[in-house]
matplotlib code that plots the C-alpha trace (Angstrom):
import matplotlib.pyplot as plt

x = [93.3, 95.2, 98.5, 100.3, 102.9, 105.6, 107.7, 111.0, 111.7, 114.4, 116.1, 117.4, 120.2, 121.5, 124.4, 128.0, 128.9, 132.2, 135.5, 134.8, 132.1, 129.4, 127.4, 126.6, 122.9, 120.4, 116.9, 115.8, 112.0, 110.5, 106.8, 105.4, 102.0, 101.8, 105.3, 106.2, 108.2, 106.4, 108.5, 111.7, 113.3, 116.0, 116.9, 120.1, 123.0, 123.4, 127.1, 128.7, 125.6, 123.8, 120.6, 119.9, 117.1, 116.0, 112.7, 112.1, 108.8, 108.0, 104.7, 103.2, 100.1, 98.2, 94.6, 92.8, 91.3, 94.9, 96.1, 95.3, 97.6, 100.5, 103.6, 106.3, 109.8, 112.2, 115.8, 118.2, 121.6, 125.1, 126.9, 130.5, 132.9, 135.4, 133.3, 129.8, 127.0, 125.5, 121.9, 121.5, 117.8, 114.4, 110.8, 107.8, 104.5, 101.4, 100.3, 103.6, 104.5, 106.1, 105.1, 101.8, 102.7, 103.5, 100.2, 98.2, 99.9, 99.1, 95.5, 95.2, 96.7, 94.2, 91.2, 92.3, 94.0, 94.2, 95.3, 98.9, 99.5, 102.9, 104.4, 107.7, 108.8, 111.8, 114.0, 114.3, 117.2, 117.4]
y = [139.0, 136.6, 137.0, 133.8, 133.4, 130.9, 129.8, 128.0, 126.5, 123.8, 121.0, 117.8, 115.5, 117.5, 115.8, 116.9, 119.4, 120.9, 119.4, 120.1, 117.5, 120.2, 122.6, 126.3, 126.0, 128.6, 128.3, 130.1, 130.3, 130.8, 131.4, 130.4, 131.2, 128.4, 128.1, 131.8, 132.9, 135.8, 136.2, 135.0, 135.4, 133.7, 133.0, 133.8, 131.4, 129.1, 128.4, 124.9, 122.8, 119.8, 120.6, 124.3, 126.2, 129.1, 130.2, 132.9, 133.9, 135.4, 137.1, 137.1, 138.9, 136.5, 136.6, 133.7, 132.4, 132.0, 129.8, 126.5, 127.5, 128.6, 126.5, 127.2, 125.8, 125.5, 125.1, 124.2, 125.5, 125.1, 128.5, 128.4, 131.4, 129.8, 127.7, 127.7, 127.3, 123.8, 122.8, 120.2, 119.4, 120.9, 120.7, 121.9, 122.5, 123.3, 122.9, 121.5, 119.3, 116.1, 114.3, 113.2, 114.8, 118.2, 118.2, 117.2, 119.8, 122.5, 121.3, 121.8, 125.3, 126.3, 124.9, 126.9, 130.0, 131.7, 128.6, 127.4, 124.0, 122.6, 119.3, 117.6, 116.9, 115.1, 116.9, 115.5, 115.9, 119.0]
z = [83.3, 85.5, 87.3, 86.8, 89.6, 88.8, 91.8, 91.5, 94.8, 94.7, 92.8, 94.2, 93.2, 90.2, 88.3, 89.0, 86.3, 87.5, 88.3, 92.0, 91.9, 92.3, 90.1, 89.9, 88.8, 87.9, 86.2, 83.1, 82.9, 79.4, 78.8, 75.4, 73.8, 71.2, 69.9, 70.4, 73.5, 75.1, 78.3, 79.9, 83.3, 85.3, 88.9, 90.7, 90.4, 93.4, 93.8, 94.6, 95.2, 93.8, 95.8, 95.2, 96.9, 94.8, 96.4, 93.7, 92.2, 88.8, 87.9, 84.4, 83.4, 81.1, 80.0, 81.7, 78.4, 77.0, 79.9, 78.1, 75.2, 77.5, 78.2, 80.7, 80.2, 83.1, 82.0, 84.7, 83.6, 85.1, 85.1, 84.1, 83.9, 81.6, 79.2, 77.8, 80.3, 80.0, 80.3, 83.1, 82.2, 81.5, 82.4, 80.4, 81.9, 79.8, 76.2, 75.0, 78.0, 77.0, 80.2, 81.6, 85.0, 83.3, 81.4, 84.5, 86.6, 84.1, 83.9, 87.6, 87.4, 84.7, 86.7, 89.9, 88.6, 92.1, 94.0, 94.4, 92.8, 93.9, 92.6, 92.2, 88.6, 87.2, 84.7, 81.2, 78.7, 76.7]

ax = plt.figure().add_subplot(projection="3d")
ax.plot(x, y, z, "-o")
ax.set_aspect("equal")
plt.show()
């Protein structure tokens, strides 16, 4: 077994989502095995910012041999009290990554399961 620790640190230059010219973002973290979601967690909402710092960790207990088939989806969402929350963007690391950098990052994680592997990624449209 391996304890996979996912750390959501910060986002930079998010788009303006509110009439104030700011955003109230949070991150929803979904873990998939193949196409099936096996876990979900979310960060706290960071009020009135386009450059949120989350610094939150989530620990998942995943068998090491399943790591190559795992994907982690990060959805950055703008919280809104009066209307539906809007997805600002997303990032997928792992088996179903749509970017080369996301697949490469996950490969490095699988090769070093006990070592932190930190990288910047751009969000894609949802």
